[in-house]
Biotite code that builds the C-alpha atoms (Angstrom):
import biotite.structure as struc

atoms = struc.array([
    struc.Atom([-4.720, 13.040, 15.679], chain_id="A", res_id=1, res_name="MET", atom_name="CA", element="C"),
    struc.Atom([-1.558, 13.531, 17.552], chain_id="A", res_id=2, res_name="ASN", atom_name="CA", element="C"),
    struc.Atom([1.240, 15.088, 15.287], chain_id="A", res_id=3, res_name="MET", atom_name="CA", element="C"),
    struc.Atom([3.912, 13.167, 16.995], chain_id="A", res_id=4, res_name="ALA", atom_name="CA", element="C"),
    struc.Atom([2.449, 10.105, 16.332], chain_id="A", res_id=5, res_name="ASP", atom_name="CA", element="C"),
    struc.Atom([4.987, 8.093, 13.773], chain_id="A", res_id=6, res_name="LYS", atom_name="CA", element="C"),
    struc.Atom([3.524, 6.386, 10.801], chain_id="A", res_id=7, res_name="ALA", atom_name="CA", element="C"),
    struc.Atom([5.438, 3.986, 8.570], chain_id="A", res_id=8, res_name="ALA", atom_name="CA", element="C"),
    struc.Atom([4.845, 3.516, 4.692], chain_id="A", res_id=9, res_name="ALA", atom_name="CA", element="C"),
    struc.Atom([5.039, -0.484, 4.180], chain_id="A", res_id=10, res_name="ILE", atom_name="CA", element="C"),
    struc.Atom([4.851, -0.928, 0.104], chain_id="A", res_id=11, res_name="MET", atom_name="CA", element="C"),
    struc.Atom([4.194, -4.665, -0.863], chain_id="A", res_id=12, res_name="MET", atom_name="CA", element="C"),
    struc.Atom([5.570, -5.674, -4.036], chain_id="A", res_id=13, res_name="ALA", atom_name="CA", element="C"),
    struc.Atom([6.075, -9.109, -3.859], chain_id="A", res_id=14, res_name="SER", atom_name="CA", element="C"),
    struc.Atom([3.149, -10.737, -5.713], chain_id="A", res_id=15, res_name="GLY", atom_name="CA", element="C"),
    struc.Atom([3.211, -13.309, -8.666], chain_id="A", res_id=16, res_name="PHE", atom_name="CA", element="C"),
    struc.Atom([0.907, -11.059, -10.951], chain_id="A", res_id=17, res_name="SER", atom_name="CA", element="C"),
    struc.Atom([-0.855, -14.501, -11.774], chain_id="A", res_id=18, res_name="LYS", atom_name="CA", element="C"),
    struc.Atom([-3.592, -12.551, -14.119], chain_id="A", res_id=19, res_name="ARG", atom_name="CA", element="C"),
    struc.Atom([-1.078, -10.818, -15.636], chain_id="A", res_id=20, res_name="PHE", atom_name="CA", element="C"),
    struc.Atom([0.525, -13.801, -18.624], chain_id="A", res_id=21, res_name="GLY", atom_name="CA", element="C"),
    struc.Atom([3.405, -14.447, -16.574], chain_id="A", res_id=22, res_name="GLY", atom_name="CA", element="C"),
    struc.Atom([4.894, -11.026, -16.691], chain_id="A", res_id=23, res_name="ARG", atom_name="CA", element="C"),
    struc.Atom([5.523, -9.143, -13.280], chain_id="A", res_id=24, res_name="ASN", atom_name="CA", element="C"),
    struc.Atom([3.167, -6.263, -13.593], chain_id="A", res_id=25, res_name="LYS", atom_name="CA", element="C"),
    struc.Atom([4.953, -4.176, -11.547], chain_id="A", res_id=26, res_name="LEU", atom_name="CA", element="C"),
    struc.Atom([7.901, -3.863, -14.021], chain_id="A", res_id=27, res_name="LEU", atom_name="CA", element="C"),
    struc.Atom([5.125, -3.411, -16.979], chain_id="A", res_id=28, res_name="VAL", atom_name="CA", element="C"),
    struc.Atom([5.489, 0.317, -18.592], chain_id="A", res_id=29, res_name="PRO", atom_name="CA", element="C"),
    struc.Atom([2.424, 2.319, -17.900], chain_id="A", res_id=30, res_name="PHE", atom_name="CA", element="C"),
    struc.Atom([2.513, 5.694, -19.311], chain_id="A", res_id=31, res_name="ARG", atom_name="CA", element="C"),
    struc.Atom([6.092, 5.841, -19.748], chain_id="A", res_id=32, res_name="GLY", atom_name="CA", element="C"),
    struc.Atom([7.201, 4.132, -16.166], chain_id="A", res_id=33, res_name="LYS", atom_name="CA", element="C"),
    struc.Atom([7.027, 0.536, -14.513], chain_id="A", res_id=34, res_name="PRO", atom_name="CA", element="C"),
    struc.Atom([3.945, 0.438, -12.849], chain_id="A", res_id=35, res_name="LEU", atom_name="CA", element="C"),
    struc.Atom([5.311, 0.408, -9.276], chain_id="A", res_id=36, res_name="ALA", atom_name="CA", element="C"),
    struc.Atom([7.493, 3.613, -9.663], chain_id="A", res_id=37, res_name="ALA", atom_name="CA", element="C"),
    struc.Atom([4.145, 5.387, -9.147], chain_id="A", res_id=38, res_name="TYR", atom_name="CA", element="C"),
    struc.Atom([3.789, 4.255, -5.776], chain_id="A", res_id=39, res_name="THR", atom_name="CA", element="C"),
    struc.Atom([7.441, 4.294, -5.047], chain_id="A", res_id=40, res_name="LEU", atom_name="CA", element="C"),
    struc.Atom([7.289, 7.928, -6.007], chain_id="A", res_id=41, res_name="GLU", atom_name="CA", element="C"),
    struc.Atom([4.244, 9.065, -3.868], chain_id="A", res_id=42, res_name="LEU", atom_name="CA", element="C"),
    struc.Atom([5.299, 7.322, -1.027], chain_id="A", res_id=43, res_name="ALA", atom_name="CA", element="C"),
    struc.Atom([8.933, 8.790, -0.660], chain_id="A", res_id=44, res_name="ALA", atom_name="CA", element="C"),
    struc.Atom([7.680, 12.597, -1.568], chain_id="A", res_id=45, res_name="GLY", atom_name="CA", element="C"),
    struc.Atom([5.506, 12.344, 1.358], chain_id="A", res_id=46, res_name="ILE", atom_name="CA", element="C"),
    struc.Atom([7.017, 12.347, 4.978], chain_id="A", res_id=47, res_name="LYS", atom_name="CA", element="C"),
    struc.Atom([6.926, 9.384, 7.068], chain_id="A", res_id=48, res_name="PHE", atom_name="CA", element="C"),
    struc.Atom([8.165, 9.803, 10.296], chain_id="A", res_id=49, res_name="ASP", atom_name="CA", element="C"),
    struc.Atom([8.201, 6.020, 10.743], chain_id="A", res_id=50, res_name="GLY", atom_name="CA", element="C"),
    struc.Atom([10.480, 5.010, 7.475], chain_id="A", res_id=51, res_name="GLY", atom_name="CA", element="C"),
    struc.Atom([9.570, 3.887, 4.093], chain_id="A", res_id=52, res_name="VAL", atom_name="CA", element="C"),
    struc.Atom([9.862, 0.475, 3.388], chain_id="A", res_id=53, res_name="PHE", atom_name="CA", element="C"),
    struc.Atom([9.269, -1.060, 0.213], chain_id="A", res_id=54, res_name="PHE", atom_name="CA", element="C"),
    struc.Atom([9.216, -5.184, 0.649], chain_id="A", res_id=55, res_name="VAL", atom_name="CA", element="C"),
    struc.Atom([9.847, -6.910, -2.638], chain_id="A", res_id=56, res_name="ALA", atom_name="CA", element="C"),
    struc.Atom([10.936, -10.474, -3.492], chain_id="A", res_id=57, res_name="ALA", atom_name="CA", element="C"),
    struc.Atom([12.509, -9.965, -7.254], chain_id="A", res_id=58, res_name="SER", atom_name="CA", element="C"),
    struc.Atom([15.954, -8.150, -7.675], chain_id="A", res_id=59, res_name="ASP", atom_name="CA", element="C"),
    struc.Atom([14.382, -6.294, -10.479], chain_id="A", res_id=60, res_name="GLU", atom_name="CA", element="C"),
    struc.Atom([11.584, -4.847, -8.856], chain_id="A", res_id=61, res_name="VAL", atom_name="CA", element="C"),
    struc.Atom([13.688, -3.950, -5.899], chain_id="A", res_id=62, res_name="ALA", atom_name="CA", element="C"),
    struc.Atom([15.983, -2.172, -7.819], chain_id="A", res_id=63, res_name="ALA", atom_name="CA", element="C"),
    struc.Atom([13.392, 0.206, -8.620], chain_id="A", res_id=64, res_name="LEU", atom_name="CA", element="C"),
    struc.Atom([13.732, 1.900, -5.375], chain_id="A", res_id=65, res_name="ALA", atom_name="CA", element="C"),
    struc.Atom([17.204, 2.868, -6.464], chain_id="A", res_id=66, res_name="ALA", atom_name="CA", element="C"),
    struc.Atom([16.499, 6.156, -7.378], chain_id="A", res_id=67, res_name="ASP", atom_name="CA", element="C"),
    struc.Atom([14.913, 6.991, -3.724], chain_id="A", res_id=68, res_name="PHE", atom_name="CA", element="C"),
    struc.Atom([17.313, 7.184, -1.277], chain_id="A", res_id=69, res_name="PRO", atom_name="CA", element="C"),
    struc.Atom([14.598, 7.612, 1.718], chain_id="A", res_id=70, res_name="SER", atom_name="CA", element="C"),
    struc.Atom([12.913, 4.079, 0.817], chain_id="A", res_id=71, res_name="VAL", atom_name="CA", element="C"),
    struc.Atom([14.319, 1.152, 2.811], chain_id="A", res_id=72, res_name="MET", atom_name="CA", element="C"),
    struc.Atom([14.392, -2.006, 0.358], chain_id="A", res_id=73, res_name="VAL", atom_name="CA", element="C"),
    struc.Atom([13.160, -5.422, 2.195], chain_id="A", res_id=74, res_name="ILE", atom_name="CA", element="C"),
    struc.Atom([13.704, -8.654, 0.596], chain_id="A", res_id=75, res_name="LYS", atom_name="CA", element="C"),
    struc.Atom([11.474, -10.872, 0.887], chain_id="A", res_id=76, res_name="ASN", atom_name="CA", element="C"),
    struc.Atom([12.500, -14.613, 0.324], chain_id="A", res_id=77, res_name="ASP", atom_name="CA", element="C"),
    struc.Atom([9.180, -16.401, 0.487], chain_id="A", res_id=78, res_name="ALA", atom_name="CA", element="C"),
    struc.Atom([6.606, -14.792, -1.750], chain_id="A", res_id=79, res_name="PRO", atom_name="CA", element="C"),
    struc.Atom([4.892, -18.021, -1.609], chain_id="A", res_id=80, res_name="GLU", atom_name="CA", element="C"),
    struc.Atom([3.801, -17.337, 1.738], chain_id="A", res_id=81, res_name="LYS", atom_name="CA", element="C"),
    struc.Atom([1.450, -14.541, 0.305], chain_id="A", res_id=82, res_name="GLY", atom_name="CA", element="C"),
    struc.Atom([0.354, -10.815, 1.239], chain_id="A", res_id=83, res_name="LEU", atom_name="CA", element="C"),
    struc.Atom([0.946, -12.101, 5.107], chain_id="A", res_id=84, res_name="ARG", atom_name="CA", element="C"),
    struc.Atom([4.615, -12.410, 4.558], chain_id="A", res_id=85, res_name="GLU", atom_name="CA", element="C"),
    struc.Atom([5.186, -8.683, 3.114], chain_id="A", res_id=86, res_name="SER", atom_name="CA", element="C"),
    struc.Atom([2.811, -7.672, 5.810], chain_id="A", res_id=87, res_name="VAL", atom_name="CA", element="C"),
    struc.Atom([5.086, -9.065, 8.655], chain_id="A", res_id=88, res_name="ARG", atom_name="CA", element="C"),
    struc.Atom([8.359, -7.993, 7.005], chain_id="A", res_id=89, res_name="LEU", atom_name="CA", element="C"),
    struc.Atom([7.067, -4.415, 6.723], chain_id="A", res_id=90, res_name="GLY", atom_name="CA", element="C"),
    struc.Atom([5.918, -4.562, 10.328], chain_id="A", res_id=91, res_name="VAL", atom_name="CA", element="C"),
    struc.Atom([9.053, -5.905, 11.662], chain_id="A", res_id=92, res_name="GLU", atom_name="CA", element="C"),
    struc.Atom([11.071, -3.510, 9.499], chain_id="A", res_id=93, res_name="ALA", atom_name="CA", element="C"),
    struc.Atom([9.181, -0.835, 10.813], chain_id="A", res_id=94, res_name="ALA", atom_name="CA", element="C"),
    struc.Atom([10.083, -1.593, 14.382], chain_id="A", res_id=95, res_name="GLY", atom_name="CA", element="C"),
    struc.Atom([8.296, -0.720, 17.726], chain_id="A", res_id=96, res_name="PHE", atom_name="CA", element="C"),
    struc.Atom([8.633, 3.013, 17.703], chain_id="A", res_id=97, res_name="GLY", atom_name="CA", element="C"),
    struc.Atom([5.907, 3.340, 14.973], chain_id="A", res_id=98, res_name="VAL", atom_name="CA", element="C"),
    struc.Atom([2.269, 4.419, 15.837], chain_id="A", res_id=99, res_name="ASP", atom_name="CA", element="C"),
    struc.Atom([1.154, 3.557, 12.742], chain_id="A", res_id=100, res_name="TYR", atom_name="CA", element="C"),
    struc.Atom([1.261, 1.440, 9.144], chain_id="A", res_id=101, res_name="TYR", atom_name="CA", element="C"),
    struc.Atom([0.018, 2.514, 5.901], chain_id="A", res_id=102, res_name="LEU", atom_name="CA", element="C"),
    struc.Atom([-0.064, -0.525, 3.702], chain_id="A", res_id=103, res_name="PHE", atom_name="CA", element="C"),
    struc.Atom([0.459, 0.232, 0.109], chain_id="A", res_id=104, res_name="PHE", atom_name="CA", element="C"),
    struc.Atom([-0.084, -2.079, -2.888], chain_id="A", res_id=105, res_name="HIS", atom_name="CA", element="C"),
    struc.Atom([1.924, -1.096, -5.663], chain_id="A", res_id=106, res_name="CYS", atom_name="CA", element="C"),
    struc.Atom([-0.602, -1.415, -8.793], chain_id="A", res_id=107, res_name="ASP", atom_name="CA", element="C"),
    struc.Atom([-2.635, 2.009, -8.238], chain_id="A", res_id=108, res_name="GLN", atom_name="CA", element="C"),
    struc.Atom([-1.193, 4.225, -10.621], chain_id="A", res_id=109, res_name="PRO", atom_name="CA", element="C"),
    struc.Atom([-3.714, 6.928, -9.897], chain_id="A", res_id=110, res_name="PHE", atom_name="CA", element="C"),
    struc.Atom([-3.629, 6.856, -6.363], chain_id="A", res_id=111, res_name="LEU", atom_name="CA", element="C"),
    struc.Atom([-2.375, 10.412, -5.300], chain_id="A", res_id=112, res_name="ASP", atom_name="CA", element="C"),
    struc.Atom([-0.862, 12.611, -2.124], chain_id="A", res_id=113, res_name="SER", atom_name="CA", element="C"),
    struc.Atom([-4.101, 14.225, -1.345], chain_id="A", res_id=114, res_name="LEU", atom_name="CA", element="C"),
    struc.Atom([-5.681, 10.830, -0.710], chain_id="A", res_id=115, res_name="THR", atom_name="CA", element="C"),
    struc.Atom([-2.647, 9.531, 1.376], chain_id="A", res_id=116, res_name="VAL", atom_name="CA", element="C"),
    struc.Atom([-2.818, 12.673, 3.429], chain_id="A", res_id=117, res_name="ARG", atom_name="CA", element="C"),
    struc.Atom([-6.366, 12.660, 3.879], chain_id="A", res_id=118, res_name="ARG", atom_name="CA", element="C"),
    struc.Atom([-6.022, 9.247, 5.479], chain_id="A", res_id=119, res_name="ILE", atom_name="CA", element="C"),
    struc.Atom([-2.889, 10.261, 7.577], chain_id="A", res_id=120, res_name="LEU", atom_name="CA", element="C"),
    struc.Atom([-4.611, 13.344, 8.549], chain_id="A", res_id=121, res_name="ASP", atom_name="CA", element="C"),
    struc.Atom([-7.533, 11.432, 10.296], chain_id="A", res_id=122, res_name="ILE", atom_name="CA", element="C"),
    struc.Atom([-5.730, 8.750, 12.001], chain_id="A", res_id=123, res_name="ARG", atom_name="CA", element="C"),
    struc.Atom([-6.464, 8.205, 15.793], chain_id="A", res_id=124, res_name="ARG", atom_name="CA", element="C"),
    struc.Atom([-5.574, 5.812, 18.258], chain_id="A", res_id=125, res_name="GLN", atom_name="CA", element="C"),
    struc.Atom([-7.150, 2.362, 17.789], chain_id="A", res_id=126, res_name="GLY", atom_name="CA", element="C"),
    struc.Atom([-8.749, 2.946, 14.448], chain_id="A", res_id=127, res_name="CYS", atom_name="CA", element="C"),
    struc.Atom([-8.331, 1.439, 10.916], chain_id="A", res_id=128, res_name="ILE", atom_name="CA", element="C"),
    struc.Atom([-8.484, 3.856, 8.359], chain_id="A", res_id=129, res_name="VAL", atom_name="CA", element="C"),
    struc.Atom([-9.400, 3.122, 4.697], chain_id="A", res_id=130, res_name="GLU", atom_name="CA", element="C"),
    struc.Atom([-10.353, 5.380, 1.730], chain_id="A", res_id=131, res_name="PRO", atom_name="CA", element="C"),
    struc.Atom([-13.355, 4.210, -0.218], chain_id="A", res_id=132, res_name="CYS", atom_name="CA", element="C"),
    struc.Atom([-15.834, 5.318, -3.222], chain_id="A", res_id=133, res_name="TYR", atom_name="CA", element="C"),
    struc.Atom([-19.375, 4.923, -2.615], chain_id="A", res_id=134, res_name="GLN", atom_name="CA", element="C"),
    struc.Atom([-18.605, 2.685, 0.497], chain_id="A", res_id=135, res_name="CYS", atom_name="CA", element="C"),
    struc.Atom([-16.387, 0.107, -1.648], chain_id="A", res_id=136, res_name="ARG", atom_name="CA", element="C"),
    struc.Atom([-13.225, -0.095, 0.249], chain_id="A", res_id=137, res_name="PRO", atom_name="CA", element="C"),
    struc.Atom([-9.855, 0.267, -1.317], chain_id="A", res_id=138, res_name="GLY", atom_name="CA", element="C"),
    struc.Atom([-6.111, 0.759, -0.618], chain_id="A", res_id=139, res_name="ASN", atom_name="CA", element="C"),
    struc.Atom([-3.955, 1.994, 1.013], chain_id="A", res_id=140, res_name="PRO", atom_name="CA", element="C"),
    struc.Atom([-5.514, 1.082, 4.803], chain_id="A", res_id=141, res_name="CYS", atom_name="CA", element="C"),
    struc.Atom([-4.018, 2.787, 7.639], chain_id="A", res_id=142, res_name="LEU", atom_name="CA", element="C"),
    struc.Atom([-3.698, 0.255, 10.959], chain_id="A", res_id=143, res_name="PHE", atom_name="CA", element="C"),
    struc.Atom([-2.572, 1.260, 14.208], chain_id="A", res_id=144, res_name="PRO", atom_name="CA", element="C"),
    struc.Atom([-0.051, -0.234, 16.477], chain_id="A", res_id=145, res_name="ALA", atom_name="CA", element="C"),
    struc.Atom([-2.530, -1.558, 18.714], chain_id="A", res_id=146, res_name="LEU", atom_name="CA", element="C"),
    struc.Atom([-3.070, -4.215, 15.941], chain_id="A", res_id=147, res_name="PHE", atom_name="CA", element="C"),
    struc.Atom([0.789, -4.799, 15.273], chain_id="A", res_id=148, res_name="ARG", atom_name="CA", element="C"),
    struc.Atom([0.240, -8.605, 17.041], chain_id="A", res_id=149, res_name="ASN", atom_name="CA", element="C"),
    struc.Atom([-2.211, -9.334, 14.731], chain_id="A", res_id=150, res_name="GLU", atom_name="CA", element="C"),
    struc.Atom([-0.481, -8.027, 11.774], chain_id="A", res_id=151, res_name="LEU", atom_name="CA", element="C"),
    struc.Atom([2.562, -10.107, 12.742], chain_id="A", res_id=152, res_name="LEU", atom_name="CA", element="C"),
    struc.Atom([0.522, -13.435, 12.999], chain_id="A", res_id=153, res_name="SER", atom_name="CA", element="C"),
    struc.Atom([-1.836, -13.688, 10.201], chain_id="A", res_id=154, res_name="LEU", atom_name="CA", element="C"),
    struc.Atom([-2.572, -17.250, 9.240], chain_id="A", res_id=155, res_name="LYS", atom_name="CA", element="C"),
    struc.Atom([-1.864, -18.735, 5.690], chain_id="A", res_id=156, res_name="GLU", atom_name="CA", element="C"),
    struc.Atom([-4.237, -17.134, 2.943], chain_id="A", res_id=157, res_name="GLY", atom_name="CA", element="C"),
    struc.Atom([-5.316, -14.367, 5.278], chain_id="A", res_id=158, res_name="GLU", atom_name="CA", element="C"),
    struc.Atom([-4.605, -10.756, 4.607], chain_id="A", res_id=159, res_name="THR", atom_name="CA", element="C"),
    struc.Atom([-5.155, -7.445, 6.872], chain_id="A", res_id=160, res_name="PRO", atom_name="CA", element="C"),
    struc.Atom([-8.751, -7.830, 5.469], chain_id="A", res_id=161, res_name="LYS", atom_name="CA", element="C"),
    struc.Atom([-9.228, -10.447, 8.036], chain_id="A", res_id=162, res_name="ALA", atom_name="CA", element="C"),
    struc.Atom([-8.291, -8.093, 11.011], chain_id="A", res_id=163, res_name="ILE", atom_name="CA", element="C"),
    struc.Atom([-10.695, -5.144, 9.444], chain_id="A", res_id=164, res_name="LYS", atom_name="CA", element="C"),
    struc.Atom([-13.504, -7.952, 9.227], chain_id="A", res_id=165, res_name="ALA", atom_name="CA", element="C"),
    struc.Atom([-12.561, -9.141, 13.109], chain_id="A", res_id=166, res_name="ARG", atom_name="CA", element="C"),
    struc.Atom([-12.959, -5.255, 14.000], chain_id="A", res_id=167, res_name="HIS", atom_name="CA", element="C"),
    struc.Atom([-15.468, -3.576, 11.815], chain_id="A", res_id=168, res_name="PRO", atom_name="CA", element="C"),
    struc.Atom([-16.039, -1.194, 15.179], chain_id="A", res_id=169, res_name="GLU", atom_name="CA", element="C"),
    struc.Atom([-12.633, 0.470, 14.368], chain_id="A", res_id=170, res_name="ALA", atom_name="CA", element="C"),
    struc.Atom([-12.682, 1.402, 10.703], chain_id="A", res_id=171, res_name="ILE", atom_name="CA", element="C"),
    struc.Atom([-12.884, 4.967, 10.139], chain_id="A", res_id=172, res_name="ILE", atom_name="CA", element="C"),
    struc.Atom([-13.951, 5.623, 6.165], chain_id="A", res_id=173, res_name="ARG", atom_name="CA", element="C"),
    struc.Atom([-12.609, 8.296, 4.119], chain_id="A", res_id=174, res_name="VAL", atom_name="CA", element="C"),
    struc.Atom([-14.824, 8.848, 0.959], chain_id="A", res_id=175, res_name="GLU", atom_name="CA", element="C"),
    struc.Atom([-13.044, 9.775, -2.175], chain_id="A", res_id=176, res_name="VAL", atom_name="CA", element="C"),
    struc.Atom([-14.682, 11.611, -5.444], chain_id="A", res_id=177, res_name="ASN", atom_name="CA", element="C"),
    struc.Atom([-13.249, 9.640, -8.006], chain_id="A", res_id=178, res_name="ASP", atom_name="CA", element="C"),
    struc.Atom([-13.215, 5.574, -8.231], chain_id="A", res_id=179, res_name="PRO", atom_name="CA", element="C"),
    struc.Atom([-9.904, 5.979, -10.196], chain_id="A", res_id=180, res_name="LEU", atom_name="CA", element="C"),
    struc.Atom([-8.022, 6.967, -7.329], chain_id="A", res_id=181, res_name="VAL", atom_name="CA", element="C"),
    struc.Atom([-8.453, 3.461, -5.663], chain_id="A", res_id=182, res_name="LEU", atom_name="CA", element="C"),
    struc.Atom([-8.193, 1.389, -9.158], chain_id="A", res_id=183, res_name="GLU", atom_name="CA", element="C"),
    struc.Atom([-5.534, -1.434, -9.191], chain_id="A", res_id=184, res_name="ASP", atom_name="CA", element="C"),
    struc.Atom([-4.144, -2.958, -12.397], chain_id="A", res_id=185, res_name="VAL", atom_name="CA", element="C"),
    struc.Atom([-4.970, -6.652, -11.987], chain_id="A", res_id=186, res_name="ASP", atom_name="CA", element="C"),
    struc.Atom([-4.574, -7.815, -15.819], chain_id="A", res_id=187, res_name="ASP", atom_name="CA", element="C"),
    struc.Atom([-3.421, -6.501, -18.878], chain_id="A", res_id=188, res_name="GLU", atom_name="CA", element="C"),
    struc.Atom([-6.946, -5.982, -20.137], chain_id="A", res_id=189, res_name="GLU", atom_name="CA", element="C"),
    struc.Atom([-7.194, -3.649, -17.172], chain_id="A", res_id=190, res_name="THR", atom_name="CA", element="C"),
    struc.Atom([-3.658, -1.738, -18.022], chain_id="A", res_id=191, res_name="LEU", atom_name="CA", element="C"),
    struc.Atom([-4.639, -1.109, -21.690], chain_id="A", res_id=192, res_name="GLU", atom_name="CA", element="C"),
    struc.Atom([-8.010, 0.354, -20.277], chain_id="A", res_id=193, res_name="ARG", atom_name="CA", element="C"),
    struc.Atom([-6.187, 2.869, -17.949], chain_id="A", res_id=194, res_name="TYR", atom_name="CA", element="C"),
    struc.Atom([-3.812, 4.113, -20.373], chain_id="A", res_id=195, res_name="LYS", atom_name="CA", element="C"),
    struc.Atom([-5.712, 6.602, -21.743], chain_id="A", res_id=196, res_name="TYR", atom_name="CA", element="C"),
    struc.Atom([-7.806, 7.074, -18.472], chain_id="A", res_id=197, res_name="SER", atom_name="CA", element="C"),
    struc.Atom([-7.842, 11.084, -16.812], chain_id="A", res_id=198, res_name="THR", atom_name="CA", element="C"),
    struc.Atom([-8.690, 11.464, -13.127], chain_id="A", res_id=199, res_name="MET", atom_name="CA", element="C"),
    struc.Atom([-10.704, 14.248, -11.691], chain_id="A", res_id=200, res_name="GLU", atom_name="CA", element="C"),
    struc.Atom([-9.707, 16.266, -9.158], chain_id="A", res_id=201, res_name="LYS", atom_name="CA", element="C"),
    struc.Atom([-11.270, 15.765, -5.643], chain_id="A", res_id=202, res_name="GLU", atom_name="CA", element="C"),
    struc.Atom([-13.139, 18.895, -4.736], chain_id="A", res_id=203, res_name="LYS", atom_name="CA", element="C"),
])
């Protein structure tokens, strides 16, 4: 890893929460704060030389970033285009001076700085880095600028997973010790189940 390499954090917060009973899950309280606040605090607390970007469709979600001056809010006016639009907006906002893009989903309240730093520490040119638990991949995933054009030209219905599928030889995996680190909150049942979960410290 070249310590001069710049990485940008791109938080994707424009989903429709279809499995969440019509509520925007990123605004739902979880242990005393909105769900998306955990990812915002995490990304804002880590030094990203390439910038920290929060791609949000709703004004209410965008407002969650107000307490984090290092975070640049990017308005997504076309959330119906899916995750690919958040990816495109984030990559374009980061500009050409960035060597890596780390894509965060904003529904992972147990993701910690240790995991993120391990992903950043292992980065190398031309390689995609993904965390996993017992070979099951998760997020956030790190993409080098080599894949910038592919990230900007995802087709309808595609996500960055399509790029990983096309380039399996480029993937480096970071194994985590606790599956909770990578769990996301997709529905209200999961939210209730995780309200009282505790995470083991990584060894």
